[in-house]
C-alpha positions in Angstrom: 112.0 121.4 93.7 112.4 125.1 93.3 109.0 125.5 91.7 107.5 123.5 94.7 109.1 126.0 97.2 108.0 128.9 95.3 104.5 127.7 94.9 104.2 127.3 98.7 105.7 130.7 99.6 103.5 132.4 97.2 100.3 130.8 98.4 101.3 131.2 101.9 101.9 134.9 101.5 98.7 135.5 99.6 96.6 133.9 102.1 98.2 135.6 105.1 97.9 139.0 103.4 94.6 138.4 101.6 92.7 137.2 104.5 92.6 140.2 106.7 91.4 142.3 104.0 88.6 139.9 103.7 87.9 140.1 107.3 87.5 144.0 107.0 85.5 143.9 103.9 83.1 141.0 104.8 82.8 142.7 108.4 81.9 146.0 106.9 79.2 144.3 104.6 77.7 142.3 107.5 78.9 139.1 106.1 78.6 137.3 109.3 78.2 133.4 110.1 74.9 132.1 111.4 75.2 129.4 114.1 73.1 126.5 114.7 70.9 126.9 117.7 70.9 123.3 118.6 74.9 123.2 118.5 77.2 123.7 121.6 76.2 127.0 123.6 79.5 128.0 123.6 79.5 128.5 119.7 76.7 131.2 120.0 79.6 133.7 120.8 80.8 133.2 117.2 77.7 134.6 115.6 78.5 137.4 113.2 82.1 136.1 112.7 82.9 136.9 109.0 82.4 133.7 106.6 83.5 133.1 103.0 87.1 133.2 103.9 87.6 130.2 101.5 87.9 133.1 98.7 91.5 133.7 100.2 92.2 129.9 100.1 91.3 129.5 96.4 92.9 132.9 95.4 96.1 131.7 97.2 96.0 128.3 95.5 95.7 129.8 92.0 98.4 132.3 92.9 101.0 129.8 94.1 100.3 127.4 91.3 100.6 130.0 88.5 103.4 131.8 90.2 105.5 128.9 90.4 104.9 128.0 86.5 105.8 131.7 85.6 109.1 131.2 87.3 109.4 127.8 85.9 108.8 129.0 82.3 111.3 131.6 82.7 114.1 128.9 83.5 112.8 126.5 80.8 110.5 124.6 83.3 107.5 122.5 82.4 104.3 124.6 81.8 100.8 123.8 83.1 99.5 120.4 82.6 96.1 118.7 82.0 96.1 117.1 85.5 96.9 120.3 87.4 94.2 122.3 85.6 91.6 119.7 85.9 92.2 119.7 89.8 92.3 123.3 90.2 89.2 123.7 88.0 87.4 121.1 90.1 88.2 122.8 93.3 87.2 126.1 91.8 83.9 124.9 90.5 83.0 123.5 94.0 84.2 126.9 95.5 81.5 128.6 93.5 78.9 126.2 94.6 80.2 126.8 98.3 80.1 130.7 97.7 76.5 130.7 96.5 75.6 128.6 99.6 77.5 130.9 101.9 75.9 134.0 100.3 72.3 132.7 100.7 73.0 132.0 104.3 74.3 135.5 104.9 71.5 137.2 102.8 68.6 135.3 104.5 70.2 135.3 107.9 69.9 131.5 108.5 72.1 128.6 108.9 70.8 127.0 105.8 72.0 128.2 102.3 71.3 126.1 99.1 69.1 123.2 99.5 70.4 119.7 99.3 69.2 119.3 95.9 70.9 122.4 94.5 74.1 121.7 96.3 74.1 118.0 95.1 73.5 119.2 91.4 76.5 121.5 91.7 78.6 118.7 93.0 77.4 116.5 90.2 78.1 119.0 87.5 81.7 119.6 88.7 82.3 115.8 89.0 81.0 114.7 85.7 82.9 117.4 84.0 86.0 116.3 85.8 85.4 112.6 85.3 84.9 112.9 81.5 87.8 115.3 80.9 90.1 113.2 83.1 90.1 110.3 80.7 91.2 112.7 77.9 94.6 114.4 77.3 97.0 111.5 76.9 100.5 112.2 76.9 103.2 110.7 74.6 103.5 107.7 76.9 99.6 107.1 76.6 98.8 108.2 80.2 95.8 110.2 80.7 95.2 112.3 84.0 93.0 109.6 85.5 92.7 105.8 85.1 89.5 103.5 84.8 90.9 101.2 87.4 90.3 101.6 91.1 93.7 102.4 92.9 95.4 102.0 96.2 99.0 103.2 95.7 98.8 102.3 92.1 96.1 100.9 90.0 94.4 97.5 90.9 94.4 95.7 87.6 91.5 93.3 88.9 89.2 96.3 89.2 88.6 98.0 86.0 85.5 100.2 85.2 83.8 101.2 81.9 83.7 105.1 81.1 80.3 105.5 82.5 81.0 103.6 85.6 84.3 105.8 86.1 82.3 109.0 85.9 79.8 107.6 88.4 82.8 106.6 90.7 84.3 110.2 90.3 80.9 111.6 91.3 80.8 109.5 94.4 84.5 110.5 95.4 83.9 114.0 94.7 80.7 114.3 96.8 82.2 112.3 99.5 85.3 114.2 100.1 83.8 117.6 99.5 81.0 116.7 102.2 83.6 115.1 104.6 85.6 118.3 104.7 82.6 120.4 104.9 81.4 118.6 108.0 84.8 118.6 109.6 84.8 122.7 109.2 82.9 123.0 112.4 85.6 124.2 114.9 88.1 127.0 114.6 91.1 125.8 112.6 90.2 122.1 112.5 89.7 121.8 108.7 92.4 124.2 107.6 95.1 122.6 110.1 94.1 119.1 109.1 94.1 119.8 105.4 97.6 121.4 105.5 98.9 118.1 107.0 97.2 116.0 104.4 98.3 118.2 101.6 101.9 118.3 103.0 101.9 114.3 102.8 100.7 114.6 99.1 103.5 116.9 98.2 105.8 114.1 99.3 103.8 111.4 97.7 103.7 113.2 94.3 107.4 114.3 94.4 108.3 110.7 94.9 106.1 109.5 92.0 107.8 112.2 90.0 111.2 110.9 90.9 110.0 107.3 90.2 107.7 108.0 87.3 107.5 105.3 84.4 109.3 106.5 81.2 108.2 105.5 77.7 104.8 103.8 78.5 103.7 100.7 80.0 105.9 98.4 77.9 109.2 99.9 79.1 108.1 100.5 82.6 110.6 99.5 85.4 109.4 97.6 88.5 107.8 99.9 91.0 107.6 103.0 88.8 104.4 105.1 88.8 102.2 105.6 85.8 100.9 109.0 87.2 100.6 111.5 84.2 101.7 114.7 85.8 103.1 114.3 89.3 105.3 117.3 89.6 102.3 119.5 88.6 100.4 117.7 91.2 102.9 118.5 93.6 102.7 122.1 93.0 98.8 122.0 93.4 99.3 120.0 96.8 101.9 122.5 98.2 100.0 125.7 97.0 96.9 124.2 98.8 98.8 123.4 101.9 100.4 126.9 101.8 97.1 128.6 101.3 95.5 126.5 104.4 98.4 127.3 106.7 98.1 131.1 105.7 94.3 131.1 106.4 95.0 129.2 109.7 96.9 132.2 110.9 93.5 134.0 111.1 91.3 131.0 111.5 92.9 129.5 114.6 90.9 129.8 117.9 89.4 132.3 118.4 88.7 132.5 114.7 88.6 135.9 113.2 87.1 134.6 109.9 85.6 131.1 108.7 86.4 129.5 105.5 82.7 128.6 105.0 81.6 126.3 102.3 83.4 128.2 99.9 86.6 126.9 101.3 85.6 123.4 102.6 83.9 122.4 99.5 86.9 123.3 97.3 89.4 121.7 99.5 87.4 118.5 99.5 87.4 118.8 95.7 90.9 119.1 95.8 91.6 115.9 97.7 89.1 114.0 95.5 91.0 115.5 92.4 94.4 114.5 93.8 93.4 111.0 94.9 92.1 110.3 91.4 94.9 111.7 89.3 97.6 110.3 91.5 95.9 106.8 91.5 95.7 106.7 95.4 92.0 106.7 96.2 92.2 104.2 98.8 95.2 105.4 100.3 93.5 108.9 100.5 91.1 107.2 102.8 94.0 106.5 105.1 95.9 109.9 105.0 92.5 111.8 105.3 90.9 109.5 108.0 89.8 112.4 110.1 87.4 113.5 107.3 86.4 110.2 106.6 85.5 109.6 110.3 83.6 112.8 110.4 81.4 112.0 107.5 80.9 108.4 108.8 79.7 109.8 112.3 77.0 111.8 110.4 75.9 108.9 108.5 75.7 106.5 111.5 73.9 109.2 113.5 71.2 109.6 110.8 70.9 105.9 110.0 70.5 104.8 113.7 68.1 107.8 114.5 65.8 107.0 111.6 65.7 103.3 112.4 65.6 103.5 116.1 64.9 106.9 117.0 68.1 107.1 119.1 71.4 109.0 118.9 74.7 107.3 118.8 76.6 110.8 119.5 75.4 113.6 121.5 75.8 115.5 118.4 77.0 114.9 114.7 79.6 115.5 113.3 81.4 113.9 116.2 83.6 116.6 117.2 80.7 118.2 118.7 80.0 115.0 120.5 83.3 115.5 122.5 82.6 119.3 123.2 79.0 118.3 124.4 81.0 115.7 126.7 82.8 118.4 128.3 86.2 118.7 126.3 87.2 122.4 125.5 87.0 123.3 121.9 90.9 123.7 121.7 91.4 120.4 123.3 89.3 118.7 120.5 90.9 120.7 117.8 94.6 119.8 119.0 93.8 116.1 119.6 92.2 115.9 116.3 95.2 117.4 114.5 97.3 114.9 116.4 95.0 112.0 114.9 95.5 113.5 111.5 99.3 113.6 111.8 99.4 110.0 112.9 97.0 109.1 110.0 99.3 111.1 107.5 102.4 109.2 109.0 100.6 105.8 108.4 99.7 106.8 104.9 103.1 107.7 104.1 104.5 104.5 105.6 101.9 102.3 103.6 102.9 104.2 100.3 106.6 103.8 100.8 106.4 100.2 101.9 104.3 99.4 98.8 107.1 100.9 96.8 109.6 98.8 98.4 107.7 95.7 97.8 106.8 96.6 94.1 110.4 97.5 93.2 111.9 94.6 94.8 113.7 96.5 97.5 
């Protein structure tokens, strides 16, 4: 518990202190955001706001994680684990892809950075590396960072994948979540605030998994226990990510002084994907992160309907812009979407705990 608190405090402090430094440096270098011409007119005033603030989020994430482990090692705590390093590496690799995308946008003074193929290749490489390595590094109990079975709150025995199918599944999950968070990052503080709540929920989930972890392998497992390999280390990842998002939100809240850019949104989406896989909660994450799911679905629906009928379902996608163009103030959309995220997180936690009671016979 002490390590969890330390990880959160360090990441929060680093994000709060580093972000204003980046604002000054990026402003001096002219690293300003380009705004879509077809977007809400009110967003044109944001042109030139520094971007790539995700650098602070990723730096705070690493600082919180390693800071907590340094303290833990000094007090005979456990060191870094395969699961934690894999999730961190996935998030960081996607942050590099996002950074390249942001940098091209800034240098070429346009709203499009990497083309779709280049970005997709970057996501593919990150996902394949994660998927392959996540099946390795079994501990003494025989648990790897990931399972080949689809999971809800724990593995679903009836749905098992082969190694190749699992890696393809990981690629789909990573692409979906990284793009979903990327689409959500369109209003000041919307993605950062929502991510903080989702990651806060996963601090509770992973800590509960740690307190009720299966000991000694599947044959000696007690009813209701969890086969997650490194739940406590994943709790450190979640709290460090949540602290980083809150610290960044201090400067990103409306009116934003800096945007996270693809550097931050792709990294955070990758973190959600990695956490869902290593905690065996891929389907539960869909509930907890329902806002991100709704955002990407709105884009898919808009494109599919427009290509088949020539009509638009929403005034603009992602659908947070639909409400802006319908007359809602930006801050109204943000706060109401935050409330929806809070409801989704509460529902997800309720489902998680109710499944535990059922599985344990409580």
